[in-house]
N, CA, C and O atoms as a GROMACS GRO file, in nm:
protein
  184
    1MET      N    1  14.057   0.634   2.571
    1MET     CA    2  14.127   0.627   2.449
    1MET      C    3  14.279   0.613   2.476
    1MET      O    4  14.339   0.704   2.533
    2PRO      N    5  14.339   0.505   2.437
    2PRO     CA    6  14.479   0.487   2.460
    2PRO      C    7  14.566   0.580   2.379
    2PRO      O    8  14.530   0.621   2.269
    3ILE      N    9  14.686   0.612   2.435
    3ILE     CA   10  14.778   0.699   2.367
    3ILE      C   11  14.853   0.612   2.270
    3ILE      O   12  14.890   0.499   2.302
    4SER      N   13  14.875   0.664   2.150
    4SER     CA   14  14.950   0.585   2.050
    4SER      C   15  15.098   0.586   2.076
    4SER      O   16  15.151   0.675   2.142
    5ALA      N   17  15.163   0.486   2.024
    5ALA     CA   18  15.309   0.482   2.045
    5ALA      C   19  15.382   0.597   1.989
    5ALA      O   20  15.484   0.637   2.045
    6PHE      N   21  15.335   0.655   1.881
    6PHE     CA   22  15.394   0.777   1.823
    6PHE      C   23  15.386   0.893   1.916
    6PHE      O   24  15.482   0.969   1.930
    7ALA      N   25  15.271   0.907   1.982
    7ALA     CA   26  15.254   1.023   2.079
    7ALA      C   27  15.347   1.006   2.198
    7ALA      O   28  15.403   1.104   2.247
    8ILE      N   29  15.364   0.884   2.245
    8ILE     CA   30  15.459   0.856   2.354
    8ILE      C   31  15.600   0.890   2.312
    8ILE      O   32  15.675   0.951   2.387
    9TYR      N   33  15.635   0.850   2.191
    9TYR     CA   34  15.767   0.874   2.137
    9TYR      C   35  15.794   1.027   2.132
    9TYR      O   36  15.899   1.074   2.175
   10VAL      N   37  15.697   1.100   2.077
   10VAL     CA   38  15.709   1.246   2.066
   10VAL      C   39  15.722   1.309   2.206
   10VAL      O   40  15.808   1.394   2.226
   11LEU      N   41  15.640   1.268   2.299
   11LEU     CA   42  15.647   1.324   2.436
   11LEU      C   43  15.787   1.295   2.502
   11LEU      O   44  15.845   1.381   2.568
   12ALA      N   45  15.836   1.174   2.482
   12ALA     CA   46  15.967   1.138   2.537
   12ALA      C   47  16.077   1.219   2.471
   12ALA      O   48  16.172   1.256   2.539
   13ALA      N   49  16.069   1.247   2.347
   13ALA     CA   50  16.166   1.326   2.275
   13ALA      C   51  16.164   1.475   2.328
   13ALA      O   52  16.269   1.535   2.351
   14VAL      N   53  16.048   1.528   2.345
   14VAL     CA   54  16.036   1.664   2.396
   14VAL      C   55  16.089   1.675   2.537
   14VAL      O   56  16.156   1.773   2.572
   15ALA      N   57  16.060   1.572   2.621
   15ALA     CA   58  16.114   1.571   2.760
   15ALA      C   59  16.268   1.565   2.762
   15ALA      O   60  16.332   1.632   2.843
   16GLU      N   61  16.328   1.485   2.670
   16GLU     CA   62  16.467   1.465   2.661
   16GLU      C   63  16.533   1.602   2.620
   16GLU      O   64  16.631   1.646   2.680
   17ILE      N   65  16.478   1.663   2.521
   17ILE     CA   66  16.531   1.795   2.474
   17ILE      C   67  16.518   1.898   2.585
   17ILE      O   68  16.613   1.971   2.612
   18ALA      N   69  16.399   1.904   2.651
   18ALA     CA   70  16.383   2.003   2.753
   18ALA      C   71  16.484   1.982   2.868
   18ALA      O   72  16.540   2.079   2.919
   19GLY      N   73  16.506   1.857   2.909
   19GLY     CA   74  16.603   1.833   3.012
   19GLY      C   75  16.743   1.869   2.970
   19GLY      O   76  16.816   1.927   3.050
   20CYS      N   77  16.785   1.840   2.852
   20CYS     CA   78  16.919   1.881   2.808
   20CYS      C   79  16.928   2.036   2.797
   20CYS      O   80  17.031   2.094   2.832
   21PHE      N   81  16.824   2.101   2.750
   21PHE     CA   82  16.826   2.242   2.738
   21PHE      C   83  16.836   2.307   2.876
   21PHE      O   84  16.909   2.405   2.894
   22ALA      N   85  16.763   2.253   2.973
   22ALA     CA   86  16.760   2.308   3.105
   22ALA      C   87  16.904   2.302   3.164
   22ALA      O   88  16.948   2.398   3.227
   23PHE      N   89  16.975   2.192   3.146
   23PHE     CA   90  17.106   2.182   3.199
   23PHE      C   91  17.201   2.280   3.126
   23PHE      O   92  17.282   2.347   3.190
   24TRP      N   93  17.189   2.289   2.996
   24TRP     CA   94  17.272   2.378   2.917
   24TRP      C   95  17.249   2.528   2.958
   24TRP      O   96  17.343   2.607   2.973
   25ALA      N   97  17.120   2.561   2.976
   25ALA     CA   98  17.084   2.697   3.013
   25ALA      C   99  17.144   2.728   3.149
   25ALA      O  100  17.195   2.838   3.170
   26TRP      N  101  17.139   2.634   3.241
   26TRP     CA  102  17.196   2.660   3.373
   26TRP      C  103  17.344   2.676   3.365
   26TRP      O  104  17.402   2.761   3.433
   27LEU      N  105  17.407   2.597   3.283
   27LEU     CA  106  17.548   2.596   3.275
   27LEU      C  107  17.608   2.718   3.198
   27LEU      O  108  17.706   2.781   3.240
   28LYS      N  109  17.544   2.746   3.086
   28LYS     CA  110  17.597   2.853   2.995
   28LYS      C  111  17.530   2.984   3.005
   28LYS      O  112  17.595   3.086   2.980
   29LEU      N  113  17.404   2.989   3.041
   29LEU     CA  114  17.330   3.116   3.045
   29LEU      C  115  17.310   3.167   3.186
   29LEU      O  116  17.237   3.264   3.207
   30ASP      N  117  17.374   3.103   3.285
   30ASP     CA  118  17.368   3.150   3.428
   30ASP      C  119  17.222   3.156   3.475
   30ASP      O  120  17.182   3.253   3.540
   31LYS      N  121  17.140   3.051   3.442
   31LYS     CA  122  17.007   3.045   3.494
   31LYS      C  123  17.008   2.993   3.637
   31LYS      O  124  17.107   2.931   3.677
   32PRO      N  125  16.906   3.015   3.713
   32PRO     CA  126  16.903   2.960   3.852
   32PRO      C  127  16.919   2.807   3.859
   32PRO      O  128  16.892   2.736   3.762
   33ILE      N  129  16.962   2.759   3.973
   33ILE     CA  130  16.985   2.617   3.991
   33ILE      C  131  16.853   2.533   3.968
   33ILE      O  132  16.860   2.417   3.928
   34TRP      N  133  16.740   2.592   3.994
   34TRP     CA  134  16.617   2.516   3.984
   34TRP      C  135  16.586   2.482   3.837
   34TRP      O  136  16.495   2.404   3.809
   35TRP      N  137  16.659   2.540   3.746
   35TRP     CA  138  16.642   2.497   3.606
   35TRP      C  139  16.690   2.352   3.585
   35TRP      O  140  16.658   2.292   3.483
   36LEU      N  141  16.764   2.298   3.675
   36LEU     CA  142  16.810   2.160   3.663
   36LEU      C  143  16.697   2.058   3.698
   36LEU      O  144  16.711   1.940   3.666
   37VAL      N  145  16.588   2.101   3.760
   37VAL     CA  146  16.483   2.011   3.798
   37VAL      C  147  16.426   1.938   3.680
   37VAL      O  148  16.411   1.817   3.691
   38PRO      N  149  16.392   2.000   3.567
   38PRO     CA  150  16.342   1.920   3.451
   38PRO      C  151  16.445   1.822   3.403
   38PRO      O  152  16.408   1.714   3.356
   39GLY      N  153  16.570   1.852   3.412
   39GLY     CA  154  16.670   1.757   3.364
   39GLY      C  155  16.684   1.636   3.450
   39GLY      O  156  16.735   1.533   3.406
   40MET      N  157  16.636   1.646   3.579
   40MET     CA  158  16.642   1.532   3.671
   40MET      C  159  16.512   1.461   3.685
   40MET      O  160  16.502   1.364   3.761
   41ALA      N  161  16.409   1.507   3.612
   41ALA     CA  162  16.277   1.443   3.622
   41ALA      C  163  16.277   1.303   3.566
   41ALA      O  164  16.344   1.277   3.466
   42PRO      N  165  16.206   1.213   3.626
   42PRO     CA  166  16.203   1.076   3.575
   42PRO      C  167  16.151   1.072   3.431
   42PRO      O  168  16.054   1.139   3.398
   43GLY      N  169  16.215   0.995   3.351
   43GLY     CA  170  16.176   0.982   3.213
   43GLY      C  171  16.237   1.080   3.119
   43GLY      O  172  16.222   1.068   2.998
   44SER      N  173  16.307   1.181   3.173
   44SER     CA  174  16.362   1.280   3.077
   44SER      C  175  16.505   1.243   3.038
   44SER      O  176  16.564   1.311   2.954
   45SER      N  177  16.562   1.138   3.095
   45SER     CA  178  16.695   1.098   3.056
   45SER      C  179  16.705   0.949   3.076
   45SER      O  180  16.636   0.896   3.162
   46PRO      N  181  16.788   0.879   2.999
   46PRO     CA  182  16.802   0.732   3.009
   46PRO      C  183  16.857   0.685   3.139
   46PRO      O  184  16.873   0.564   3.160
   0.00000   0.00000   0.00000
């Protein structure tokens, strides 16, 4: 069963938000440096 374009769009949006939040949490909330990994994952940023 192929994934619909809407599902791909939603997954991309969630990945983008998670990557941005991870960077913000590292910068402002003093989270460990490994929180930057989701922000650097392929597909999570343009």
